[in-house]
Every structure is written in C-alpha cells, then in structure tokens.
C-alpha positions in Angstrom: -78.2 42.5 183.2 -80.5 43.0 181.0 -84.0 41.3 181.8 -85.4 39.2 178.8 -88.8 40.7 177.7 -89.8 39.2 174.5 -89.8 43.2 173.5 -86.3 43.9 174.3 -85.3 40.7 172.7 -86.8 41.5 169.4 -85.9 45.3 169.2 -82.1 44.5 170.5 -81.4 41.2 170.0 -80.9 38.1 172.7 -80.2 38.9 176.0 -76.9 38.5 178.6 -75.7 35.7 180.4 -74.2 35.4 183.7 -71.5 33.2 183.0 -70.5 35.4 179.4 -68.9 37.9 182.3 -66.8 35.6 184.5 -63.7 38.0 183.0 -65.3 41.4 183.4 -63.5 43.2 186.7 -65.4 44.3 188.4 -69.0 43.5 187.1 -71.2 45.7 186.2 -74.4 44.7 186.0 -77.9 46.4 186.5 -81.2 46.0 185.8 -82.9 49.2 183.9 -81.7 49.0 179.8 -81.4 52.5 178.6 -79.7 51.3 175.2 -78.7 47.7 173.3 -77.1 45.8 175.1 -72.9 45.3 174.2 -71.8 42.3 175.1 -71.8 40.6 171.3 -72.0 43.9 169.3 -67.6 42.7 168.4 -67.9 42.3 164.8 -71.4 43.1 164.4 -70.8 45.5 162.2 -67.7 47.0 160.2 -65.5 50.1 161.6 -66.8 52.0 159.3 -70.7 51.9 161.3 -68.8 52.3 164.3 -67.0 55.1 162.7 -70.3 57.3 160.8 -72.3 55.7 164.2 -71.2 57.9 166.8 -70.5 60.9 164.1 -74.4 60.9 163.4 -75.9 58.1 165.3 -79.8 58.9 163.2 -78.3 58.6 160.1 -77.1 54.8 160.7 -80.2 53.5 163.2 -83.2 56.5 162.3 -85.2 56.0 165.0 -81.9 56.1 167.3 -82.1 58.5 170.2 -78.2 58.2 171.2 -76.4 62.1 170.6 -73.8 62.3 168.3 -70.2 62.1 170.3 -68.2 64.3 167.1 -64.8 65.0 170.2 -64.3 61.0 169.5 -63.0 61.6 166.7 -60.9 64.2 166.9 -59.8 63.6 170.4 -56.4 62.0 170.6 -55.5 59.2 172.3 -54.4 60.0 176.0 -51.8 57.1 176.2 -50.3 58.5 179.7 -52.1 56.4 182.2 -52.3 52.9 180.1 -49.2 51.5 182.4 -51.1 52.3 185.6 -54.8 51.0 184.7 -53.0 48.2 183.9 -51.7 47.8 187.2 -54.8 49.0 188.6 -56.5 45.9 186.6 -53.8 43.5 187.8 -54.4 44.3 191.4 -58.5 44.0 191.2 -57.7 40.4 189.7 -58.0 40.5 186.1 -54.8 38.3 184.7 -52.1 40.4 183.0 -48.8 39.0 182.7 -45.9 40.9 185.3 -44.5 43.4 182.9 -47.6 43.8 180.5 -48.1 47.4 181.5 -45.0 48.3 179.4 -46.1 46.5 176.5 -50.0 48.3 176.6 -48.8 51.1 175.1 -47.4 49.5 172.0 -50.4 46.6 172.0 -52.8 49.8 171.5 -51.0 52.0 169.2 -51.0 48.7 166.8 -54.7 48.0 167.0 -55.1 51.6 166.0 -53.0 51.4 163.4 -54.5 48.3 161.6 -57.8 50.3 162.2 -57.1 53.7 160.8 -55.7 51.8 157.7 -58.8 49.9 157.4 -60.9 53.2 157.1 -58.5 55.2 155.6 -59.3 53.0 152.6 -62.9 53.5 153.2 -62.6 57.3 153.4 -61.4 57.2 150.3 -64.3 55.1 149.2 -66.8 57.8 150.6 -67.8 55.5 153.3 -67.1 57.9 156.3 -68.7 60.6 157.0 -66.8 64.2 156.4 -67.6 67.6 158.0 -69.7 70.0 156.7 -66.9 71.8 154.3 -66.0 68.2 153.0 -62.8 67.9 155.1 -62.2 64.1 156.3 -62.9 63.7 160.2 -60.8 60.5 160.3 -57.0 61.1 162.6 -54.9 58.9 162.9 -54.5 59.1 166.4 -58.2 60.2 168.0 -60.4 58.0 170.7 -63.1 56.7 167.6 -60.2 53.8 166.6 -59.6 53.0 170.8 -64.2 52.9 170.8 -64.4 51.3 167.5 -61.3 48.0 169.0 -62.7 47.5 172.1 -66.8 47.3 170.6 -65.0 45.1 167.8 -63.8 42.7 170.6 -67.4 42.5 172.8 -68.9 39.4 172.7 -66.2 37.5 169.6 -65.2 35.0 172.4 -69.1 33.2 172.3 -69.7 34.0 168.0 -69.0 35.4 165.7 -70.6 36.9 162.5 -69.9 38.2 159.3 -70.1 42.8 160.3 -73.0 44.7 158.9 -71.3 47.0 156.2 -72.0 51.1 157.1 -74.7 52.6 154.4 
C-alpha cells in the first residue's frame, strides 16, 4: 500500500486502492515505497519500452536509480515448475480451473510468442537496444517476455490507456 502523499502522486501517479487487490494471492501490502507503484503499469508503455527499460533503465528514465537487468534478456524461461506453481496457487485460493496446470505452459508459450513477434518487428525497425557489438539482444525464449506479459497485465481490469512508445 502506498501512502497518498502529494509528492508521491505527482511523481508516480495515483496510489493503489485496497479493492484492486481482491484477486491477489497472497496480498503483498507494505508501507514503504521504494519505486513506482506498478499496479497500473499494464498498457502504460509498449513492449519495446519495457525491453529497453530492463536493458538500460537510465536511457528510458534519466533520473532512475533502477539497476539494469541484462540477464532477463538472455536467460531462458524455466517452464519446469509451471504446473506445480499453478497447483500451489490454487491451494491458497486462486480460482484456476481444475487441470489448468496442464495447459498453463501452452498459454505461457503463446503469450511469449506474441510478444516476441511484436518485438522482432520493433527490433528490425531499430527500436530495441542492441549489445555493444551491435547484435540483437532479443531472444525468442527469454525471461523478459514473461516479465513484459506480466507488466502489461497489471491494472488492466481497472482502466486502459494508449501505451507510451519507446524512444
């Protein structure tokens, strides 16, 4: 939970409300704000912005103190534990349909492919950062795809805006 101080609202945007977390399992509320409230991050920025932000945060937000997360661009998504994670979430009350753990990996791969295909076009247009030697940092099975899918979903039940595009 983010305290509603005017300076924080001006910097980060509207704070989260209790009712927005009804489907979160477990609730992860706290009282300290170390960075922006990601509750409404979904569709605020396009896929390329998130990709570039994880590669070089200060290039996207000049005053950012966020570190870069380059391994997200190269490490493959570990799909081994997806079924057991779905089962564990159902145990604590997440309303996954019985048997969904057998389909979750297929859904993950489909979402990752859709994001990868869109990023591939943007990479060809020169909108994604490349390594220092000019090589593409886009990988068709990297963790960044799962993170982008997650971030693009946050808060979309509440409101939808046009995404801000990468520079």
